[in-house]
C-alpha positions in Angstrom: 32.1 194.7 124.2 28.1 194.8 126.3 28.5 191.2 128.2 25.1 191.4 128.6 24.4 190.8 124.8 26.9 188.6 123.2 27.4 188.0 119.8 27.7 184.3 118.9 28.7 182.7 115.5 27.1 178.8 115.4 29.3 177.3 112.4 27.6 175.4 109.7 28.7 172.8 107.1 28.2 174.2 103.3 24.5 173.8 102.6 23.2 173.1 106.2 23.2 177.3 107.3 18.9 177.4 107.0 19.0 174.5 108.9 21.4 175.9 111.6 19.3 179.4 111.6 16.7 177.5 112.3 17.4 175.4 115.4 19.2 178.9 116.3 15.6 180.7 115.8 13.6 177.6 117.6 15.8 178.6 121.1 14.1 181.7 120.5 17.3 183.8 119.4 16.2 186.7 117.2 18.2 188.9 114.6 19.4 186.3 112.9 22.0 186.8 110.3 23.0 183.6 107.6 26.6 183.9 106.1 28.1 181.2 104.4 29.6 178.9 106.9 27.9 180.5 110.2 25.2 181.6 111.7 25.4 185.0 113.8 23.3 186.4 116.6 23.5 188.0 119.7 21.5 186.9 123.4 22.6 187.1 126.6 25.7 184.9 128.1 23.5 182.3 129.0 22.8 181.6 124.8 26.7 179.8 125.2 24.9 177.2 127.4 22.4 176.8 125.4 23.4 177.0 122.1 26.3 174.3 122.9 23.6 172.0 124.3 21.1 172.0 121.9 22.3 172.8 118.6 21.9 169.7 116.1 23.3 170.4 113.3 25.8 173.0 114.1 30.2 172.6 114.2 30.6 174.7 116.9 29.5 177.9 118.6 32.1 180.6 118.5 32.6 183.9 120.8 32.8 186.6 118.4 35.2 189.2 120.1 35.5 191.8 116.7 35.9 192.0 113.0 37.8 194.8 111.7 39.6 195.7 108.9 43.3 195.0 108.7 45.5 195.8 105.5 48.6 195.5 107.6 50.6 193.2 110.3 50.1 197.0 112.3 46.8 197.0 112.0 46.4 193.7 113.1 47.9 194.1 116.1 46.0 197.1 116.8 42.9 196.2 116.9 43.5 193.1 118.0 44.8 193.9 121.3 42.3 196.9 121.4 39.6 193.7 122.3 38.3 193.4 125.2 40.3 189.9 126.4 40.6 190.9 130.1 36.9 190.5 130.5 36.8 186.7 129.2 40.5 185.5 129.8 41.6 184.7 133.2 45.2 185.4 134.4 46.0 181.5 133.7 44.1 181.1 130.6 45.9 179.0 127.9 45.1 180.8 124.7 46.4 179.5 121.2 45.4 180.9 118.3 44.5 179.2 115.1 43.9 181.2 111.9 43.5 181.1 107.9 43.5 183.6 105.2 41.3 183.9 102.1 41.9 186.6 99.3 43.8 188.8 101.9 46.7 190.7 101.7 47.7 189.3 104.9 48.0 186.0 103.7 50.7 184.5 105.7 48.7 182.2 108.7 51.7 181.7 111.0 52.3 185.4 111.1 48.8 186.3 111.5 48.5 183.9 114.3 51.9 185.1 116.4 50.8 188.8 115.8 47.2 188.2 117.2 48.9 186.2 120.2 51.2 189.1 121.3 48.2 191.6 121.0 46.3 189.5 123.7 49.4 188.8 125.6 50.2 192.6 125.7 46.2 193.6 127.1 46.4 190.9 129.7 49.6 192.6 131.3 47.8 195.4 131.6 45.2 194.1 133.6 47.0 191.3 135.8 50.3 193.6 135.8 52.5 190.6 134.8 54.9 190.0 132.0 54.6 186.1 131.8 51.6 184.2 131.5 51.7 180.2 132.0 48.5 179.2 130.4 47.8 175.8 132.7 43.7 177.3 133.7 40.6 176.7 131.1 41.2 176.9 127.4 40.1 179.4 125.3 41.2 178.7 121.3 41.0 181.8 119.6 40.7 181.9 116.2 41.5 184.6 113.9 39.9 184.5 110.2 40.8 186.7 107.4 38.6 187.3 104.0 39.4 189.8 101.5 41.2 192.0 103.8 38.5 191.7 107.1 39.4 190.3 110.2 37.4 188.4 112.3 38.6 187.4 115.7 36.4 184.6 117.7 37.3 182.2 120.9 35.8 178.7 120.4 33.1 178.0 123.3 32.5 174.6 122.3 35.7 173.0 122.5 35.8 169.5 120.5 33.3 169.7 117.6 29.4 169.6 118.3 29.5 166.2 116.2 30.8 164.7 119.4 27.9 163.6 121.6 29.6 161.2 123.7 27.5 158.3 122.9 30.0 157.3 120.2 33.1 156.2 121.0 33.6 152.8 118.9 34.5 153.6 115.2 33.0 152.1 112.5 34.0 152.4 108.9 33.1 155.4 107.1 31.2 157.1 109.9 28.6 159.7 109.6 29.1 162.5 111.1 25.9 163.1 113.9 25.8 166.5 113.0 25.1 165.8 109.2 22.6 162.8 110.4 20.6 165.1 112.5 20.5 167.7 109.3 19.4 164.8 107.1 16.5 164.0 109.7 15.1 167.8 109.5 15.7 167.8 106.0 13.0 165.4 105.6 9.5 165.6 106.2 9.5 162.9 108.9 7.4 163.3 112.5 7.6 161.8 115.3 4.3 160.1 114.5 5.7 158.3 111.8 7.6 155.9 110.9 11.7 156.4 109.8 13.7 153.8 108.7 17.2 153.6 107.3 17.6 150.1 105.2 21.3 150.9 105.2 22.2 151.8 109.1 25.5 151.5 109.6 26.6 152.0 112.9 23.1 153.7 113.4 23.9 157.4 113.1 20.8 158.4 111.4 18.5 156.3 113.2 20.1 157.2 117.1 19.8 161.2 115.6 16.0 160.9 114.9 15.5 159.3 118.1 16.9 162.2 119.9 15.1 164.6 117.8 11.9 163.0 118.1 12.3 162.7 122.3 13.6 166.4 122.2 16.9 165.0 124.0 19.6 167.9 124.3 22.3 166.4 122.1 25.3 168.4 124.1 23.7 166.7 127.6 26.2 163.7 127.6 29.1 166.2 127.1 31.2 169.1 128.3 31.8 172.3 126.3 35.3 174.6 127.0 33.2 177.4 128.2 31.9 175.4 131.0 35.5 176.2 132.5 35.0 180.2 131.8 34.8 182.4 134.9 33.2 185.1 132.6 30.4 182.3 132.4 29.0 181.5 135.8 28.4 177.8 136.5 24.8 178.6 137.1 24.3 178.9 134.1 25.3 175.7 132.9 23.6 174.6 135.7 20.2 176.1 134.7 20.5 175.2 131.0 21.3 171.3 131.4 18.3 171.2 134.6 15.8 172.6 131.5 17.3 170.2 129.2 16.9 167.8 131.3 13.4 168.7 132.2 12.5 169.2 128.2 12.8 165.1 127.4 9.5 163.6 126.1 10.2 160.4 128.2 6.5 158.9 127.3 6.6 159.6 123.5 6.4 156.3 121.6 8.5 156.6 118.7 8.5 153.8 115.3 12.4 154.6 114.2 14.1 151.3 112.7 17.7 150.4 111.7 18.5 147.5 109.3 22.3 146.3 107.6 22.9 143.2 106.4 26.9 143.7 108.6 26.2 142.3 112.0 29.3 143.1 113.2 27.9 146.8 112.8 24.5 146.3 114.3 26.4 145.6 117.7 28.1 148.9 117.2 24.9 150.6 116.8 23.3 148.6 119.8 25.6 149.9 121.8 25.5 153.6 120.4 21.8 153.7 120.7 22.2 152.8 124.7 25.2 155.3 125.0 22.8 157.6 124.2 19.7 156.9 125.9 17.6 155.8 123.0 17.6 152.3 122.6 14.3 151.6 123.8 13.2 153.2 120.9 15.1 152.7 118.2 14.9 148.7 116.5 17.6 147.2 114.9 17.9 144.2 112.6 20.0 142.2 110.7 18.5 142.2 106.9 19.6 142.6 103.4 18.1 145.4 101.9 15.8 143.4 98.9 14.1 141.8 102.1 13.3 145.1 103.2 9.4 145.8 102.7 6.6 147.2 105.1 2.9 146.9 105.7 2.8 150.5 106.9 1.4 153.0 104.1 3.4 155.9 105.1 6.9 156.4 105.7 10.0 158.2 105.4 13.7 156.2 104.7 16.8 157.9 105.2 20.0 156.9 104.2 23.8 157.4 103.8 24.7 154.5 101.1 28.4 153.8 100.6 29.5 155.9 97.6 32.4 153.6 95.9 34.9 155.8 96.6 37.5 153.2 96.5 39.3 151.4 93.7 37.0 148.2 93.1 33.9 149.3 95.2 32.0 151.5 92.2 30.3 148.8 90.4 29.0 146.8 94.1 27.9 150.2 94.8 26.1 150.9 91.4 24.1 147.5 91.8 23.0 148.5 95.3 21.6 151.8 93.9 19.7 149.9 91.1 18.6 147.4 94.2 17.5 150.5 96.3 15.2 151.8 93.2 13.6 148.2 92.6 12.9 147.7 96.7 12.0 151.6 97.4 9.3 151.4 94.2 7.3 149.0 96.4 6.7 151.7 99.0 5.2 154.4 96.7 3.3 156.2 99.3 6.8 157.0 101.3 9.1 159.2 101.1 12.7 158.5 100.5 15.9 160.7 101.5 19.1 159.4 100.2 22.6 161.1 100.4 25.1 160.0 97.7 28.3 161.1 96.0 27.7 159.4 92.7 27.4 161.7 89.9 24.7 158.9 88.0 22.9 158.1 91.6 19.2 159.0 89.8 20.1 157.2 86.8 20.8 154.1 88.5 17.8 154.6 91.1 15.2 154.7 88.1 14.2 158.1 89.3 14.7 161.5 89.4 14.8 163.3 92.5 11.7 165.7 93.6 14.5 168.2 95.2 18.2 167.9 95.4 20.6 170.1 97.5 24.1 169.9 97.8 26.0 169.0 101.2 29.4 168.0 102.4 30.6 164.7 104.1 33.6 166.0 105.5 35.0 167.2 102.4 33.1 164.9 99.8 30.4 166.8 98.1 27.3 165.3 97.8 23.9 165.6 96.7 20.6 165.0 99.2 17.8 163.4 97.0 14.6 163.9 98.4 11.7 161.8 96.8 8.7 162.7 98.2 5.4 160.7 98.6 1.8 162.1 99.2 1.5 163.9 102.3 -0.1 161.1 105.0 -3.9 161.9 106.3 -3.4 163.4 109.8 -4.4 160.0 111.9 -2.0 157.9 109.8 1.8 156.7 111.2 
């Protein structure tokens, strides 16, 4: 492995691969390859720091150790042992092994995990000349993923998933992941000079993520990552990447972002989260039922994730809500409206066919992102 040119995998939810690929390219990395659920790119080790700090819609950043065909357990062991573990793992590394197998002859995941663990131990024994490893140091979560007999072996550089920005420590019912909220904003035609409203904002994730985008705040600035404790990624690289991210903030940019909800309790959570994220001055929250939503502005964007009616007894109320959304938003015929929902009859209830739809997953729930596109505003308009 070339330590000056590492191969990284930014994992992505289904349907978000192109969004993550664009984010990777915007960071200046070339040779980007897009596959199902992942975006692969090569870069200097500093990319481990920058990708973790800046990627808004990716789930994790993995260091790819290698990939190879593995038809037998012996083949898996020998090829995993041949990987350069000693270049990354110190003698006190904690290295749990996770695994998955799809359409592969080696279908026993626990056996594959145990074999890769043994292969790493054997390689480290040779490097550090010891028989036992206490594993009380930095964490290196290894994954062996088998797909059609091709094994890909990675180490997780992120630690906690990248949706854990650090600002949302209080729980709300059915929260939208920060990574998906950021993707919804990026899949809209919203720009920082325009008004963005989430009239069903719940605990505020969509408006907060929009504010982070609008102010060019790196979403990972408020947390730490597994690879910050790795000797092979010098602390100076992290220090430099964090300093550059702090310097990149657009402090003086004025944003027009609003969130509204009829539930005052959940709005208090939204305000708390906005304070924790450092965007409380840029996002205005209002306690307001959907029926009262209106605007004097001719152009704007609505981005929302209304309830889906998944629970027993909720469906009728949700269907009434969708019909009300159609009536309320029809007053704003020059606005663009973006709605994520799992309900198969949403367009019928809303009263209009979407101009575009994109299949996405909110956790394990299959959804569609409905995009109702208004006219492009003049350059001078908000």
